[in-house]
ZAGU-32584 format. One record per residue (C-alpha): residue number from 0; residue in three letters; x, y, z. Coordinates in steps of 0.05 Angstrom, whole numbers, always signed. Layout:
N
<r><pos>NUM</pos><code>ALA</code><xx>X</xx><yy>Y</yy><zz>Z</zz></r>
...
This chain:
206
<r><pos>0</pos><code>MET</code><xx>-23</xx><yy>-65</yy><zz>-962</zz></r>
<r><pos>1</pos><code>GLY</code><xx>-61</xx><yy>-61</yy><zz>-897</zz></r>
<r><pos>2</pos><code>LYS</code><xx>-141</xx><yy>-76</yy><zz>-901</zz></r>
<r><pos>3</pos><code>ASP</code><xx>-145</xx><yy>-10</yy><zz>-864</zz></r>
<r><pos>4</pos><code>HIS</code><xx>-113</xx><yy>+26</yy><zz>-923</zz></r>
<r><pos>5</pos><code>VAL</code><xx>-152</xx><yy>-15</yy><zz>-977</zz></r>
<r><pos>6</pos><code>VAL</code><xx>-215</xx><yy>+18</yy><zz>-946</zz></r>
<r><pos>7</pos><code>ASP</code><xx>-188</xx><yy>+83</yy><zz>-943</zz></r>
<r><pos>8</pos><code>GLN</code><xx>-186</xx><yy>+79</yy><zz>-1022</zz></r>
<r><pos>9</pos><code>PHE</code><xx>-267</xx><yy>+78</yy><zz>-1026</zz></r>
<r><pos>10</pos><code>ARG</code><xx>-311</xx><yy>+138</yy><zz>-1004</zz></r>
<r><pos>11</pos><code>PRO</code><xx>-384</xx><yy>+137</yy><zz>-993</zz></r>
<r><pos>12</pos><code>VAL</code><xx>-429</xx><yy>+159</yy><zz>-1052</zz></r>
<r><pos>13</pos><code>THR</code><xx>-479</xx><yy>+212</yy><zz>-1036</zz></r>
<r><pos>14</pos><code>PRO</code><xx>-548</xx><yy>+228</yy><zz>-1064</zz></r>
<r><pos>15</pos><code>GLY</code><xx>-550</xx><yy>+245</yy><zz>-1136</zz></r>
<r><pos>16</pos><code>VAL</code><xx>-483</xx><yy>+213</yy><zz>-1157</zz></r>
<r><pos>17</pos><code>PRO</code><xx>-490</xx><yy>+157</yy><zz>-1204</zz></r>
<r><pos>18</pos><code>SER</code><xx>-483</xx><yy>+85</yy><zz>-1174</zz></r>
<r><pos>19</pos><code>SER</code><xx>-466</xx><yy>+18</yy><zz>-1204</zz></r>
<r><pos>20</pos><code>GLU</code><xx>-511</xx><yy>-16</yy><zz>-1158</zz></r>
<r><pos>21</pos><code>GLY</code><xx>-529</xx><yy>-85</yy><zz>-1179</zz></r>
<r><pos>22</pos><code>THR</code><xx>-587</xx><yy>-129</yy><zz>-1152</zz></r>
<r><pos>23</pos><code>PRO</code><xx>-570</xx><yy>-135</yy><zz>-1073</zz></r>
<r><pos>24</pos><code>GLY</code><xx>-582</xx><yy>-203</yy><zz>-1039</zz></r>
<r><pos>25</pos><code>GLY</code><xx>-564</xx><yy>-245</yy><zz>-1098</zz></r>
<r><pos>26</pos><code>PRO</code><xx>-505</xx><yy>-304</yy><zz>-1097</zz></r>
<r><pos>27</pos><code>ALA</code><xx>-465</xx><yy>-255</yy><zz>-1132</zz></r>
<r><pos>28</pos><code>LEU</code><xx>-457</xx><yy>-212</yy><zz>-1067</zz></r>
<r><pos>29</pos><code>GLY</code><xx>-445</xx><yy>-270</yy><zz>-1029</zz></r>
<r><pos>30</pos><code>GLU</code><xx>-380</xx><yy>-295</yy><zz>-1076</zz></r>
<r><pos>31</pos><code>LEU</code><xx>-353</xx><yy>-221</yy><zz>-1071</zz></r>
<r><pos>32</pos><code>LEU</code><xx>-355</xx><yy>-228</yy><zz>-997</zz></r>
<r><pos>33</pos><code>ARG</code><xx>-320</xx><yy>-292</yy><zz>-998</zz></r>
<r><pos>34</pos><code>LEU</code><xx>-270</xx><yy>-265</yy><zz>-1043</zz></r>
<r><pos>35</pos><code>SER</code><xx>-262</xx><yy>-203</yy><zz>-1002</zz></r>
<r><pos>36</pos><code>SER</code><xx>-249</xx><yy>-246</yy><zz>-935</zz></r>
<r><pos>37</pos><code>ARG</code><xx>-186</xx><yy>-271</yy><zz>-978</zz></r>
<r><pos>38</pos><code>GLY</code><xx>-159</xx><yy>-203</yy><zz>-993</zz></r>
<r><pos>39</pos><code>ASP</code><xx>-183</xx><yy>-197</yy><zz>-1063</zz></r>
<r><pos>40</pos><code>GLN</code><xx>-189</xx><yy>-114</yy><zz>-1065</zz></r>
<r><pos>41</pos><code>GLY</code><xx>-224</xx><yy>-127</yy><zz>-1133</zz></r>
<r><pos>42</pos><code>ALA</code><xx>-277</xx><yy>-160</yy><zz>-1106</zz></r>
<r><pos>43</pos><code>PHE</code><xx>-284</xx><yy>-112</yy><zz>-1048</zz></r>
<r><pos>44</pos><code>ALA</code><xx>-286</xx><yy>-56</yy><zz>-1099</zz></r>
<r><pos>45</pos><code>ALA</code><xx>-346</xx><yy>-89</yy><zz>-1136</zz></r>
<r><pos>46</pos><code>LEU</code><xx>-382</xx><yy>-102</yy><zz>-1067</zz></r>
<r><pos>47</pos><code>TYR</code><xx>-374</xx><yy>-30</yy><zz>-1049</zz></r>
<r><pos>48</pos><code>ASP</code><xx>-396</xx><yy>-6</yy><zz>-1112</zz></r>
<r><pos>49</pos><code>ALA</code><xx>-457</xx><yy>-50</yy><zz>-1112</zz></r>
<r><pos>50</pos><code>THR</code><xx>-477</xx><yy>-31</yy><zz>-1038</zz></r>
<r><pos>51</pos><code>SER</code><xx>-447</xx><yy>+36</yy><zz>-1017</zz></r>
<r><pos>52</pos><code>ARG</code><xx>-510</xx><yy>+74</yy><zz>-1042</zz></r>
<r><pos>53</pos><code>ARG</code><xx>-557</xx><yy>+35</yy><zz>-1000</zz></r>
<r><pos>54</pos><code>ALA</code><xx>-509</xx><yy>+31</yy><zz>-939</zz></r>
<r><pos>55</pos><code>PHE</code><xx>-504</xx><yy>+107</yy><zz>-940</zz></r>
<r><pos>56</pos><code>GLY</code><xx>-577</xx><yy>+115</yy><zz>-945</zz></r>
<r><pos>57</pos><code>LEU</code><xx>-589</xx><yy>+70</yy><zz>-884</zz></r>
<r><pos>58</pos><code>ALA</code><xx>-539</xx><yy>+109</yy><zz>-846</zz></r>
<r><pos>59</pos><code>LEU</code><xx>-568</xx><yy>+173</yy><zz>-868</zz></r>
<r><pos>60</pos><code>ARG</code><xx>-636</xx><yy>+154</yy><zz>-844</zz></r>
<r><pos>61</pos><code>VAL</code><xx>-613</xx><yy>+136</yy><zz>-769</zz></r>
<r><pos>62</pos><code>VAL</code><xx>-561</xx><yy>+195</yy><zz>-757</zz></r>
<r><pos>63</pos><code>ARG</code><xx>-597</xx><yy>+250</yy><zz>-798</zz></r>
<r><pos>64</pos><code>ASP</code><xx>-528</xx><yy>+277</yy><zz>-818</zz></r>
<r><pos>65</pos><code>PRO</code><xx>-497</xx><yy>+271</yy><zz>-884</zz></r>
<r><pos>66</pos><code>ALA</code><xx>-428</xx><yy>+277</yy><zz>-859</zz></r>
<r><pos>67</pos><code>GLN</code><xx>-440</xx><yy>+230</yy><zz>-802</zz></r>
<r><pos>68</pos><code>ALA</code><xx>-471</xx><yy>+185</yy><zz>-850</zz></r>
<r><pos>69</pos><code>GLU</code><xx>-406</xx><yy>+185</yy><zz>-892</zz></r>
<r><pos>70</pos><code>GLU</code><xx>-363</xx><yy>+167</yy><zz>-833</zz></r>
<r><pos>71</pos><code>VAL</code><xx>-414</xx><yy>+115</yy><zz>-811</zz></r>
<r><pos>72</pos><code>THR</code><xx>-408</xx><yy>+82</yy><zz>-879</zz></r>
<r><pos>73</pos><code>GLN</code><xx>-341</xx><yy>+82</yy><zz>-883</zz></r>
<r><pos>74</pos><code>GLU</code><xx>-331</xx><yy>+53</yy><zz>-812</zz></r>
<r><pos>75</pos><code>ALA</code><xx>-381</xx><yy>-4</yy><zz>-832</zz></r>
<r><pos>76</pos><code>PHE</code><xx>-344</xx><yy>-20</yy><zz>-898</zz></r>
<r><pos>77</pos><code>LEU</code><xx>-282</xx><yy>-21</yy><zz>-859</zz></r>
<r><pos>78</pos><code>GLU</code><xx>-314</xx><yy>-72</yy><zz>-811</zz></r>
<r><pos>79</pos><code>VAL</code><xx>-341</xx><yy>-111</yy><zz>-872</zz></r>
<r><pos>80</pos><code>TRP</code><xx>-268</xx><yy>-118</yy><zz>-902</zz></r>
<r><pos>81</pos><code>ARG</code><xx>-239</xx><yy>-141</yy><zz>-836</zz></r>
<r><pos>82</pos><code>THR</code><xx>-293</xx><yy>-193</yy><zz>-817</zz></r>
<r><pos>83</pos><code>ALA</code><xx>-318</xx><yy>-212</yy><zz>-892</zz></r>
<r><pos>84</pos><code>SER</code><xx>-300</xx><yy>-287</yy><zz>-871</zz></r>
<r><pos>85</pos><code>ARG</code><xx>-351</xx><yy>-288</yy><zz>-817</zz></r>
<r><pos>86</pos><code>PHE</code><xx>-408</xx><yy>-280</yy><zz>-870</zz></r>
<r><pos>87</pos><code>ASP</code><xx>-450</xx><yy>-341</yy><zz>-866</zz></r>
<r><pos>88</pos><code>PRO</code><xx>-502</xx><yy>-349</yy><zz>-925</zz></r>
<r><pos>89</pos><code>ASP</code><xx>-539</xx><yy>-402</yy><zz>-888</zz></r>
<r><pos>90</pos><code>ARG</code><xx>-563</xx><yy>-352</yy><zz>-843</zz></r>
<r><pos>91</pos><code>GLY</code><xx>-585</xx><yy>-295</yy><zz>-886</zz></r>
<r><pos>92</pos><code>SER</code><xx>-570</xx><yy>-254</yy><zz>-947</zz></r>
<r><pos>93</pos><code>ALA</code><xx>-505</xx><yy>-218</yy><zz>-958</zz></r>
<r><pos>94</pos><code>VAL</code><xx>-540</xx><yy>-152</yy><zz>-965</zz></r>
<r><pos>95</pos><code>ALA</code><xx>-577</xx><yy>-162</yy><zz>-896</zz></r>
<r><pos>96</pos><code>TRP</code><xx>-513</xx><yy>-180</yy><zz>-864</zz></r>
<r><pos>97</pos><code>LEU</code><xx>-474</xx><yy>-118</yy><zz>-889</zz></r>
<r><pos>98</pos><code>LEU</code><xx>-539</xx><yy>-73</yy><zz>-871</zz></r>
<r><pos>99</pos><code>THR</code><xx>-536</xx><yy>-101</yy><zz>-802</zz></r>
<r><pos>100</pos><code>ILE</code><xx>-465</xx><yy>-72</yy><zz>-794</zz></r>
<r><pos>101</pos><code>VAL</code><xx>-482</xx><yy>-10</yy><zz>-821</zz></r>
<r><pos>102</pos><code>HIS</code><xx>-544</xx><yy>-3</yy><zz>-776</zz></r>
<r><pos>103</pos><code>ARG</code><xx>-507</xx><yy>-21</yy><zz>-716</zz></r>
<r><pos>104</pos><code>LYS</code><xx>-454</xx><yy>+30</yy><zz>-731</zz></r>
<r><pos>105</pos><code>ALA</code><xx>-506</xx><yy>+84</yy><zz>-745</zz></r>
<r><pos>106</pos><code>VAL</code><xx>-541</xx><yy>+68</yy><zz>-679</zz></r>
<r><pos>107</pos><code>ASP</code><xx>-479</xx><yy>+65</yy><zz>-641</zz></r>
<r><pos>108</pos><code>ARG</code><xx>-461</xx><yy>+135</yy><zz>-672</zz></r>
<r><pos>109</pos><code>VAL</code><xx>-526</xx><yy>+163</yy><zz>-647</zz></r>
<r><pos>110</pos><code>ARG</code><xx>-523</xx><yy>+132</yy><zz>-576</zz></r>
<r><pos>111</pos><code>SER</code><xx>-452</xx><yy>+168</yy><zz>-570</zz></r>
<r><pos>112</pos><code>ALA</code><xx>-478</xx><yy>+233</yy><zz>-596</zz></r>
<r><pos>113</pos><code>GLU</code><xx>-533</xx><yy>+223</yy><zz>-543</zz></r>
<r><pos>114</pos><code>ALA</code><xx>-491</xx><yy>+204</yy><zz>-486</zz></r>
<r><pos>115</pos><code>SER</code><xx>-442</xx><yy>+267</yy><zz>-500</zz></r>
<r><pos>116</pos><code>SER</code><xx>-508</xx><yy>+309</yy><zz>-500</zz></r>
<r><pos>117</pos><code>ARG</code><xx>-532</xx><yy>+282</yy><zz>-439</zz></r>
<r><pos>118</pos><code>ARG</code><xx>-462</xx><yy>+289</yy><zz>-406</zz></r>
<r><pos>119</pos><code>ASP</code><xx>-464</xx><yy>+366</yy><zz>-430</zz></r>
<r><pos>120</pos><code>VAL</code><xx>-535</xx><yy>+373</yy><zz>-400</zz></r>
<r><pos>121</pos><code>ALA</code><xx>-515</xx><yy>+350</yy><zz>-338</zz></r>
<r><pos>122</pos><code>TYR</code><xx>-455</xx><yy>+393</yy><zz>-329</zz></r>
<r><pos>123</pos><code>HIS</code><xx>-495</xx><yy>+456</yy><zz>-341</zz></r>
<r><pos>124</pos><code>GLN</code><xx>-550</xx><yy>+435</yy><zz>-289</zz></r>
<r><pos>125</pos><code>GLN</code><xx>-502</xx><yy>+416</yy><zz>-236</zz></r>
<r><pos>126</pos><code>ASN</code><xx>-520</xx><yy>+486</yy><zz>-203</zz></r>
<r><pos>127</pos><code>GLN</code><xx>-592</xx><yy>+488</yy><zz>-222</zz></r>
<r><pos>128</pos><code>PRO</code><xx>-640</xx><yy>+479</yy><zz>-168</zz></r>
<r><pos>129</pos><code>VAL</code><xx>-672</xx><yy>+405</yy><zz>-171</zz></r>
<r><pos>130</pos><code>ASP</code><xx>-734</xx><yy>+394</yy><zz>-191</zz></r>
<r><pos>131</pos><code>HIS</code><xx>-756</xx><yy>+335</yy><zz>-155</zz></r>
<r><pos>132</pos><code>ASP</code><xx>-813</xx><yy>+314</yy><zz>-203</zz></r>
<r><pos>133</pos><code>ALA</code><xx>-771</xx><yy>+318</yy><zz>-260</zz></r>
<r><pos>134</pos><code>THR</code><xx>-717</xx><yy>+276</yy><zz>-231</zz></r>
<r><pos>135</pos><code>ALA</code><xx>-763</xx><yy>+223</yy><zz>-212</zz></r>
<r><pos>136</pos><code>GLU</code><xx>-792</xx><yy>+229</yy><zz>-288</zz></r>
<r><pos>137</pos><code>ALA</code><xx>-723</xx><yy>+222</yy><zz>-314</zz></r>
<r><pos>138</pos><code>ALA</code><xx>-705</xx><yy>+163</yy><zz>-271</zz></r>
<r><pos>139</pos><code>GLU</code><xx>-767</xx><yy>+126</yy><zz>-285</zz></r>
<r><pos>140</pos><code>ALA</code><xx>-753</xx><yy>+140</yy><zz>-361</zz></r>
<r><pos>141</pos><code>SER</code><xx>-678</xx><yy>+119</yy><zz>-355</zz></r>
<r><pos>142</pos><code>LEU</code><xx>-708</xx><yy>+48</yy><zz>-318</zz></r>
<r><pos>143</pos><code>GLU</code><xx>-755</xx><yy>+35</yy><zz>-372</zz></r>
<r><pos>144</pos><code>ALA</code><xx>-699</xx><yy>+41</yy><zz>-424</zz></r>
<r><pos>145</pos><code>ARG</code><xx>-665</xx><yy>-6</yy><zz>-389</zz></r>
<r><pos>146</pos><code>ARG</code><xx>-725</xx><yy>-55</yy><zz>-388</zz></r>
<r><pos>147</pos><code>VAL</code><xx>-729</xx><yy>-44</yy><zz>-462</zz></r>
<r><pos>148</pos><code>ARG</code><xx>-657</xx><yy>-60</yy><zz>-473</zz></r>
<r><pos>149</pos><code>GLY</code><xx>-658</xx><yy>-122</yy><zz>-429</zz></r>
<r><pos>150</pos><code>ALA</code><xx>-721</xx><yy>-149</yy><zz>-464</zz></r>
<r><pos>151</pos><code>LEU</code><xx>-690</xx><yy>-144</yy><zz>-531</zz></r>
<r><pos>152</pos><code>GLU</code><xx>-636</xx><yy>-187</yy><zz>-514</zz></r>
<r><pos>153</pos><code>ASN</code><xx>-688</xx><yy>-242</yy><zz>-506</zz></r>
<r><pos>154</pos><code>LEU</code><xx>-706</xx><yy>-238</yy><zz>-576</zz></r>
<r><pos>155</pos><code>THR</code><xx>-676</xx><yy>-281</yy><zz>-633</zz></r>
<r><pos>156</pos><code>GLU</code><xx>-632</xx><yy>-249</yy><zz>-677</zz></r>
<r><pos>157</pos><code>VAL</code><xx>-672</xx><yy>-245</yy><zz>-737</zz></r>
<r><pos>158</pos><code>GLN</code><xx>-729</xx><yy>-215</yy><zz>-692</zz></r>
<r><pos>159</pos><code>ARG</code><xx>-687</xx><yy>-163</yy><zz>-657</zz></r>
<r><pos>160</pos><code>GLU</code><xx>-660</xx><yy>-144</yy><zz>-726</zz></r>
<r><pos>161</pos><code>ALA</code><xx>-729</xx><yy>-130</yy><zz>-758</zz></r>
<r><pos>162</pos><code>LEU</code><xx>-757</xx><yy>-92</yy><zz>-696</zz></r>
<r><pos>163</pos><code>GLU</code><xx>-698</xx><yy>-47</yy><zz>-694</zz></r>
<r><pos>164</pos><code>LEU</code><xx>-705</xx><yy>-32</yy><zz>-766</zz></r>
<r><pos>165</pos><code>ALA</code><xx>-778</xx><yy>-21</yy><zz>-757</zz></r>
<r><pos>166</pos><code>TYR</code><xx>-787</xx><yy>+17</yy><zz>-694</zz></r>
<r><pos>167</pos><code>PHE</code><xx>-719</xx><yy>+45</yy><zz>-682</zz></r>
<r><pos>168</pos><code>GLY</code><xx>-700</xx><yy>+55</yy><zz>-754</zz></r>
<r><pos>169</pos><code>GLY</code><xx>-765</xx><yy>+86</yy><zz>-771</zz></r>
<r><pos>170</pos><code>TYR</code><xx>-776</xx><yy>+38</yy><zz>-832</zz></r>
<r><pos>171</pos><code>THR</code><xx>-842</xx><yy>+11</yy><zz>-861</zz></r>
<r><pos>172</pos><code>HIS</code><xx>-855</xx><yy>-65</yy><zz>-861</zz></r>
<r><pos>173</pos><code>THR</code><xx>-846</xx><yy>-57</yy><zz>-940</zz></r>
<r><pos>174</pos><code>GLU</code><xx>-777</xx><yy>-25</yy><zz>-927</zz></r>
<r><pos>175</pos><code>VAL</code><xx>-753</xx><yy>-78</yy><zz>-877</zz></r>
<r><pos>176</pos><code>ALA</code><xx>-768</xx><yy>-135</yy><zz>-924</zz></r>
<r><pos>177</pos><code>THR</code><xx>-728</xx><yy>-99</yy><zz>-980</zz></r>
<r><pos>178</pos><code>MET</code><xx>-668</xx><yy>-83</yy><zz>-934</zz></r>
<r><pos>179</pos><code>LEU</code><xx>-670</xx><yy>-155</yy><zz>-908</zz></r>
<r><pos>180</pos><code>ASP</code><xx>-683</xx><yy>-186</yy><zz>-974</zz></r>
<r><pos>181</pos><code>LEU</code><xx>-749</xx><yy>-215</yy><zz>-947</zz></r>
<r><pos>182</pos><code>PRO</code><xx>-822</xx><yy>-231</yy><zz>-971</zz></r>
<r><pos>183</pos><code>VAL</code><xx>-859</xx><yy>-175</yy><zz>-936</zz></r>
<r><pos>184</pos><code>GLY</code><xx>-906</xx><yy>-229</yy><zz>-901</zz></r>
<r><pos>185</pos><code>THR</code><xx>-842</xx><yy>-254</yy><zz>-865</zz></r>
<r><pos>186</pos><code>ALA</code><xx>-816</xx><yy>-187</yy><zz>-841</zz></r>
<r><pos>187</pos><code>LYS</code><xx>-889</xx><yy>-172</yy><zz>-817</zz></r>
<r><pos>188</pos><code>THR</code><xx>-885</xx><yy>-238</yy><zz>-780</zz></r>
<r><pos>189</pos><code>ARG</code><xx>-815</xx><yy>-227</yy><zz>-748</zz></r>
<r><pos>190</pos><code>ILE</code><xx>-836</xx><yy>-162</yy><zz>-729</zz></r>
<r><pos>191</pos><code>ARG</code><xx>-901</xx><yy>-185</yy><zz>-698</zz></r>
<r><pos>192</pos><code>ASP</code><xx>-869</xx><yy>-248</yy><zz>-662</zz></r>
<r><pos>193</pos><code>GLY</code><xx>-811</xx><yy>-204</yy><zz>-636</zz></r>
<r><pos>194</pos><code>LEU</code><xx>-861</xx><yy>-151</yy><zz>-609</zz></r>
<r><pos>195</pos><code>ILE</code><xx>-902</xx><yy>-208</yy><zz>-573</zz></r>
<r><pos>196</pos><code>ARG</code><xx>-837</xx><yy>-236</yy><zz>-538</zz></r>
<r><pos>197</pos><code>LEU</code><xx>-815</xx><yy>-162</yy><zz>-526</zz></r>
<r><pos>198</pos><code>ARG</code><xx>-886</xx><yy>-152</yy><zz>-491</zz></r>
<r><pos>199</pos><code>ASP</code><xx>-879</xx><yy>-218</yy><zz>-454</zz></r>
<r><pos>200</pos><code>ALA</code><xx>-803</xx><yy>-207</yy><zz>-430</zz></r>
<r><pos>201</pos><code>MET</code><xx>-825</xx><yy>-138</yy><zz>-402</zz></r>
<r><pos>202</pos><code>GLY</code><xx>-892</xx><yy>-163</yy><zz>-373</zz></r>
<r><pos>203</pos><code>VAL</code><xx>-937</xx><yy>-120</yy><zz>-401</zz></r>
<r><pos>204</pos><code>GLY</code><xx>-1006</xx><yy>-139</yy><zz>-393</zz></r>
<r><pos>205</pos><code>ARG</code><xx>-995</xx><yy>-188</yy><zz>-339</zz></r>
C-alpha cells in the first residue's frame, strides 16, 4: 500500500470533535515518528490522533478557512508520513517539527491565494488609468517585502521559526512557547534575538 493512500485514511479533526490527543513534545511522539519512518501505519495513526487537532488549529489560524485548513492539515500529514525519517530529536521536539511543516504549508497556501488575487486585480486594472502615486507606493511596498524576506534568510532556523509564528502567524509569546515546546523565556529570547538580527540585516537605525 502506497504512502499517499495510507494518509488518505486519516481526515483532519474539526473543532468540537473529541480527540485522543496526548501530551505533545514528549519522547512518545518522537518514537512514533521513528516507527512511521519505517512504514508503521499503526504508529502513524497514533501520531495523527495525538497531534491532528493541534495541527488543524494552527492551519486554521493562518488560512482562516476551515475547508482550506483541512486541506493544509492533510497535505502536512502527507509530508510527515513521507519524510518522518528526517526528524532529528537533537534539533527539537517532534511536535515543533510537525507544526513547522503545518505552518509552512499554511503560509504557502495563503501566499498562493494572495498571488492569485493579485493576478486577478492586475487583469481587471489593465485598462484602468494609471495612478502614478499608487504605482510608486505599490512598488515601494513590494521592494520592502523582498527586503524582509531576504533578511529572514539571515536568521537561524529557530529564530526564523519563532518570528514567523509570532509576527506572521499572530501568536503570543506564550502560544509560541507552547507550540515549540519551549519555556516562555526561551521563546521570548529567540523572538528578541531574531528581531535584532532582522533589524541589523535590513539596516534599520543605521
